N, C-alpha and C positions, 0 to 999 in steps of 0.2 A: 020084685024082692032082690036078685041077686047085683042088679045096680046098683042100690043102695046099700049092700053090703059092701061093695067094692067102693065107693065114696068115702065109707066110716073106715075103712082100711087106711086107705091114703090119707085121709085127715089124721088118723092117729100117727102117721110117718112122720108128719111136718115137724113136730118138735125135736124128734129124733135127729132129723136134716139138720135144722138150725144148729143143734148142738155141735153136730160134725162139722158144719162150715164154722163156727166159732173156734172148735178146737184146734182146725187147720189153719185158720188166719190170725189167731192170736186175739188179745183183750184189744177193743177199742183205744186210741190215743186218749191220752189228757193232758190239758195245758192251765195253768193256774199262774196268777199274776198277785203276788203278796206284796203289801205295802206295810214298813215300818209305823206309818202314820198317814194320816189323810188332810193333815193341816201342817202347814209350816209359814215361816216367812222368808220374805226376798232375803237373797244372800246364804241362806241354807238349803239343804237338799235332802229329799226324802230316798230312802233305799226300796228298790224294787227288784224282789227276786222272780224270775220267771223259771217256773218249773214245769219241765215236760216228762211224759211217760208214752213210751209206744216201742214198736217192734224194729223202727230203725232209727238211724240218726238223722234227727232234722234239720240240721246245720245250724249256722246261727239265726237268732231271731232277726225279722226286718222291724228296724225301729223307728221307720222314716216318719211315719205317722205323728210321731212325738216329736221330733224335732221342731216341730213350728212354736209349741209352747214350754218346751223344755229342752235344755242342755241335757244330751245322755252321756254319761261317762261310765263306760262298763270297765268294772273292776274284777270280776272273775267269772269264768265260765268253765264248766266240769261235766264231763259226761262219764258215766257210769254205768254198769250191769248190774240188774235187780236177779234175784232167785228166779227161776224161771226163763232166761234169757233175755227178758224184757230191758230197754234203755232208758235211764234217766239222765236229763239235761237238766242243769241249773244254770242260769245265768245272774249275774248280780251287778245292777245298774246303779248309779246314782242320776238322781231326776232332779237338776237344777231349775227354777221356773225362770221364765224370761219375763213373765209378768204377772201381777197382782190381781185378784179377784177368784170368783169360782171357776174353776177349770175342770174339764173331763180329760182323763185318760184313756185315750181310744181304744177300742178292743183290738186284741191281737189275736192271730192266725199263723200257726206254725204245726208244721207235720201232719195237717189236716184236722188239728184242733184248735178250739176258739175259745180264747178269754174274755169275759165280758167285759165293757167298759167299767170305770171308776171314776167316782165324783173326789176333787181335790179342792181344798180351799188355800189359796194363798194371801197371807196378807202383807202389808206395807212393811219392811223392817224401819220402824219409828222408835227413838229412844230421845230423851229429853226432848219432847214436842218435835223431835228433827226427823223428817223423812229422807234416810239416807240412801234410798233407792237410786243409782244413777239413771241420768235423765239426758238423753241424746237430743242436741239443738236442732232447730228444723233445717232441712236441706232444699235444695231447689229443685223443681219437679224436674228439669232436663239440665242437663250439663253437654259441653262438647268435647268431642275428640282433644286431649291435649291439654285441657282448663283444668286448674287448679280445683279439685275438692278439698275441702275440709272439712274434717270431720270432728265434732267437738261433743263431749259429752262430762256434765257437771255433776260432781258427785260430793253431797252436804257431808261434813265431817261430825261425827256425834260428839266427838271431844276433839278439842284443838292439836292434842299432841299424836293423833292418829295420823297416820300415812297411807299414801296410796301406791300399791304396785300393780303393774300392769305387764301382762305376759307381751311378747314379741308378736308385732303383728306383721303377716304376710299374706298374698294374695297372687294368685298367678296371673300374669299379665298387666298388674299395675306396679309401677314405682311408688313407692310408700316409704314417705319422712316423717319420724315422731318427731313433734314438735315440743320447744320446752314448756311443762306445764305450768298454768298461772295457778296463785292462791288468791283468790277473790274473799275479802272482807263484806260480807253483806249483814242486815240487820238479824236475819235468821241465823247468822252464824258464818263459819269460814267454809268456802265451798271451793274444791278443786276442780280447775276445768283440765281435762286430758284434750288434746288435739293432735290431727294426722292431716297430713298433705298427702293426696293421691293423685298420681297421674297415669293416664293410661292413652296409648294411640290410637286402639280400638275402640269401635263402637258399638253398641247394642245394650240389651238389658242385663242387668247383673244383680244377684241376690248375694249381699257379703254379710259376713258374720264379724264383728269386733270381738276381740281377743277378750278373755276373762280379765275382772277387774277386781283387785280384791282392797278391802279396808281393814288394815290391823291396828289394834290397840288392845286393849283388855279382850276384846274378843277378835274374832277372824270371819269375814263376811267376803264371800265370792260371790261375783255376779255375771250372769250372762246375760247380755241385751236381745231384742229382738231382732231379727236380720234386715237389713238396710237393704231398700229395692233404689237401684242407682242407673237412672235411664240416661243413654250417653249418645249422643247425635254426631255423625261423620261430619268434619267440615269440609268444604268444598274441594273436589278433587284439583282443581286447577291451581290451588294454591301451594306455592312452593314451600318445601322444608325449613326455609330462611325465614317464614312468617311467622312471628309471634302469635299464640294465642292468648287473648286476656284482654287488659286494658293498660297500655304502657305508660309510663311516666319519665321524663327525660329532665336533666338537670347537667350543668355544665359550669366550668369556673375556669380561668386562665391561672396556670403555674408557671411562676418564673423562680427559679432556684440557681444558685449562686455558681456560675462555671458549668452551668448546662444548659442545654437549648430550652428555650420556652415551650411548654406544653399547652394542650386543651385535656382537661380532666372531663371525661364524659361519662355520665351515669346513667342507665339505662334500666328501670325497674318494671317489674310485672310479678303479678299475684300467680305464679306458677311458672313453666319451663319457658327458658330463653333459648333459641337455637345459639351455635356457636358464633354466627354473626349475625345480628338483624339485619332484616331485610331493608337496604338503604344506607347502612353504614359502609359497607365495600363500595358501592358506587360514589359517595362521597369521598372517600379517601383515592379511588381510581382520579375522581375530577380535580383534585388537588396534588396530583402526582407524589402520594406518600406511600413509601415502601412498605411492607407488611413487618419489615426489622425495625420500623420506627413507631410500632404501634404496640402496648402491653396490654393484655386482656387478663382480668382478673374476675372468678366468678364469685359470689356472695350470696349468702343467705341471712335475713334476719327472722332468726328463730320466734322471736316475740310477735312480729305483726305478720308470718308467714311469707314476707316478700323476697322474691328474688331477683338479686342488682347484678348485672354486668358492666364492670368498671373499665373505661377505657383510657388508657394514657397516650396521647398521642402528639409526638414532636410536630411543631409547627413549621412547614417547609420554610427553608431557607428564602424563597420570593413567594411570599405573601404580602401582595398590595393592594386587596380588594376587602373592603370593610364588611362585604358579605359572605357570611359562611353559613350556608343555608343548608339544613340535614333535613331528608324526608325519608322517614320510616314508616314501613308498612307493616300493618297487624289485622288480625281478624278480631273485632270487637264483637264479643262474646254477649254483650247487652242489645246491639241490634243484629246482630248476626251477618255483618256484612264487612267486607274488607275495607279499612280506611287506611287514613294516613295521618301522621303527626310532623307537623313543621316546628324546627327548633333552630335557633339561631346560634352559634357557638360565640364566644366572646370576640370581639373586633380586635385585630392584632396587625399592626403593619410592621413586617418583618423583611428585612433583607440583608444580604451576607456581609460579614464584617468589612471584607476589602471594599466593597460597595459603599457601606458607611463611611469610611475612610475617604474615600474619592467625592462623596456627595459633601463632606465637611470641608474637604481641600477646594472644591469647586465654589462652594458657598462662601469661603472667605476671599477669594480670588474675586467673586460678584460684589462682595460687602465693600471691598475695598475700591474695586471700580464705580462702584454706586456713590462710595464717598467722595471720592476725588470729583466724579462729576457734579455732585452736589455743592462740595465746595467752590468747585468754580463757577456755577452758577451762585453760589450767594456772593461770591468775590464780583461777578457783574454786576448785581443789584446793586451791592454797596457804592459802586463806581458811577452807577446810572442815579443813585439818590444822591451822592455827592456831586454829580454833574449836576442835576437840577437845583442843587442848593445854591451853587455856583452860580447858576444863570440869575437865581432869585436876588444873590447877593451884589449882583454888579450894580454900582451907583452910576455908570455912565455908558454911553453909548461905545466908545471906544472897548471898556472894559466887555461887555457884552460881546462885542466883534471878537475880541481876542479868543474868549472862553469857547465859541464856536469853532474858531480855527484852531485852535489847541486840539480840542476833543476830535478834530475830524483829520487832523495833519493837512489842512487846505492851506494853499498862499494868499486865497483871497475868498471873498463871499460869492464872487461869480463860481469858483472851482467848488465851493460847499454847497451851493444850490445844485450845481450837476449832478452832485453826488446823491441825492435825493430825486431829480428827473422828475418834478412834481410842480405844480401850481402854486401849492402853499408854501414849498421853499422859496419858490421864485420870489414870490410877495414879500416874504420875510426880507429877504437880501434886499428888495427896492427899498422897502422901509427903513432898515436900519441904516442903508447908505444914505438915505434922506435925512435920516435924523443926526447921522454924524456930519455931513460935510454941507447942509444948508442952513441958512441961518433961522428958517421960521419952518421947522417940519411939520406936516400936519397931524402927527401921533406923538403921543408921549411916550417915554422909554417903556413906562410899565405896561402900556397897552403890548407893546414889541415884545417884552418878556412874556406876556401873559400867552401871545400866541405861539413865542417858541416851546413855553411849556405844552402847550395843548399838542402842539404837533409832534415834539419829540417824546413820543412814549417809547415805553422800553423796547418794542419790536423795532422800531425805526433807529434807536439810538445805540440799540447792540449792533449794527452795521457799522458804526465807527467807535464802538467801546473798545477799549483792550481786550 
């Protein structure tokens, strides 16, 4: 009986103890997220008001869970004291949807209180049957460090006179160049294509966010796109810094300007970064003995094609006598993932100094006159030989033939003429001609003797006695 009475007394004290505990610790914390609407279009925003009540300052709410589906723009944050000493925190944010469709605004925890999740419906921005939601063009699954990454976004204009405004784009660890926007005229309407070229020497996996994009006209729409994931692989560590990453293209031509030394114009193109000196150019210059002062380098970029170019104006050396001007450029091919070499031949040009050209011309003139003199003498000898043979044919008597042979060789008699040639044929001609001239009945006719003379006195033999 006493035990029961004690238990009943203890039970009756519990509500009193709870009341005393509540009064000592204050009221429980409360958290609410109020939306101005649960449905909107892409390019517009929803206002969310985060209200908290509790005994202590909860600090800023952690909205990281919302960032994947929305761009969170914190507009205003206030902290006030309520009657009784409680604190109230109100944070007002704008939520710009990144994607369309039914979305869930995740539950939020702050200061020991939890606000439940909410459903939101996001509709595409459609005007005049045109979906004006920006579209990110497909990217490669993997890139290499120092490879050019071209980000492209297409925005369909709901009206032709609308324009597109983009905020500045900056990323830590990346070099970014905004390329010239393109305006495309498609069957569905006009489309503006925004492009950026990104470069980074660091490998890793990155999650990047594009800047906000606005389409302005009669109405204004501000878009925040889903975050982009980039997987960047490191290039092999053995590659020197002078090796370009990408796919090189090379062009060259010969430049000859008045009063200037002839030059090669070498153009190296790549979709992305080019080092100060592409690997292989310096080796070529050294092999030709070309000083750095004889080379002018200019960096160019074509914002239409996103191509980076390096323009070399190289003075051709004074002594360039070979037609082979081979250039071997090393580059890391991002398609094959290997170090490769590109062979290119500069235009052939035979070049020597001015003083050497004058000497060559002078020597050439001397050689010409020497050769001309020798040819003239040869022609004279041939003409003399032909005249000599003609005289032999025209001889009508043995004495005339005898006289022709002796005069041509400046001999006193046929014996001396025969000894001049020292041969059996000349001896036979002498005997036959003497027989014809001094015997009454020679065994040979004059025509036969003349024929023998013509066969024997070829130009080589006749040149012995020709003047």
